[in-house]
DOTIFI-720441 format. One record per atom (N, C-alpha, C): residue in three letters; x, y, z. Coordinates in steps of 0.1 Angstrom, whole numbers, plus 5000, padded with zeros to 4 digits. Each point is the difference from the previous one (the first is absolute). Layout:
BEGIN
alaXYZ/...
END
This chain:
BEGIN
met524149095012/met499250045012/met498750074995/ala500150094990/ala498850074996/ala499049904994/gln500449904993/gln499149904995/gln499349925011/his500749975011/his499449935011/his499050095007/leu500350135001/leu499050095006/leu498850014992/glu500250014987/glu498850014991/glu499149885001/arg500649885001/arg499349885001/arg499249995013/gln500650065011/gln499349995013/gln498950115001/val500350124995/val499150125002/val499250024988/gly500549974988/gly499350034988/gly500450134994/met499750024987/met500350134994/met499250115006/tyr498749975004/tyr499150105005/tyr499549945013/pro500750035012/pro499549945012/pro498750065005/pro499249925008/pro498750055005/pro500250145006/gly499150094997/gly500050145004/gly500550104990/thr500649944989/thr500550094989/thr498850054992/leu500050144998/leu499050064991/leu500449984986/val499149964991/val500349974986/val498950054991/arg500550034987/arg499050034990/arg500049884990/leu498849954997/leu499949894991/leu500050044985/glu500249914991/glu500050034986/glu498850074995/asp498849975007/asp498750064995/asp499850145007/gly501050055008/gly499950135006/gly499450005014/glu499649895005/glu499549995014/glu501150025009/thr499850055012/thr501050025011/thr499549925012/gly501049935006/gly499649925012/gly501349975008/val499849915009/val501049965009/val500249854999/val501249955000/val500349864999/val499649945014/ser499149905000/ser499649955013/ser500549865002/ser500649934990/ser500649875002/ser501049984989/arg501149955004/arg501049974989/arg499749884992/glu499149925004/glu499549884993/glu499150064989/gly500449994988/gly499250054988/gly500850104992/pro500550115005/pro499550075012/pro498650054999/leu499350015012/leu498750065000/leu500150155003/val499150074993/val499950155002/val498650045004/his499950075011/his498750065003/his499950144994/val499150014990/val499950124992/val499250105009/leu500550125002/leu499350105008/leu499650124991/arg500550014988/arg499750114991/arg499849954986/ser498950034993/ser499849954987/ser500950074990/ala500049954987/ala500950064990/ala499850154998/asp498750055002/asp499750144998/asp500350085012/gly500649945011/gly500450075012/gly498950005011/thr498949944997/thr498950005010/thr500249905011/pro499950045013/pro500249905010/pro498949894999/val500349885003/val499049894999/val499449995014/ala498749965001/ala499349995013/ala500549885008/gln500249894993/gln500649885006/gln501249964992/pro501149975007/pro501249964992/pro499749884991/leu500550014988/leu499949894990/leu501349925001/val499949875000/val501249915001/val500349964986/arg501350034996/arg500549964986/arg501249915002/ser500149914991/ser501349924999/ser500850074990/ala501350025003/ala500950074990/ala500349904988/his499549885001/his500249914989/his498850004990/gln499050075003/gln498850014991/gln500450104989/pro499549974988/pro500350104989/pro499550145003/gly500850104998/gly499750135002/gly500250055014/his500349915009/his500150045014/his501549985006/ala500949984990/ala501449995005/ala500450135006/ile501049995009/ile500550125007/ile500950074990/asp499650134998/asp500850094991/asp501150065007/thr499750075012/thr501050075007/thr499750005015/ala501050005008/ala499850035015/ala499950155001/gln499350045010/gln499850155002/gln500250045014/his500550125002/his500050055014/his498650065003/glu499650005012/glu498650045003/glu499750154996/asp501150084999/asp499850144996/asp499750004985/asp500749924992/asp499749994985/asp498749934997/ala499649905008/ala498749934998/ala498950095005/arg500250105008/arg499050095006/arg498949915007/leu500649905008/leu499149905006/leu500449985014/arg499150025009/arg500249965014/arg498949895003/phe500449915008/phe499049895003/phe500349955014/ser499049945005/ser500149935013/ser500449864997/met500949955008/met500449864998/met498849905002/arg499050055008/arg498849915003/arg499249984987/gln500150104990/gln499349994988/gln500549874992/val501249975002/val500649894992/val500249885009/trp500450015012/trp500349885008/trp499049975011/gly499050095001/gly498949985010/gly500550005014/ala499449925009/ala500450005014/ala501449965002/ala500649934991/ala501449955002/ala501050125000/ala499550124994/ala500950125000/ala500250055014/ala499249975010/ala500150055013/ala501049925008/val500549894995/val500949925008/val501450065001/
END
């Protein structure tokens, strides 16, 4: 059952805060890839516009999932999903 759930939802479902191998912090925006919208650079600086990374790119694999308190990151869903976040 757990394997079926993982296939359907993914290891890191959309909305999961993650730290990438290169130290960037972001939110999984799509399980296809998965894609991560980076909201904080490796040095901890917030980015002006979210950067989209594929977790399959070298150096951008997901290192760990994080709770928003640990990530020290609050974000608006509109930053990642745009107008669709209002639905």
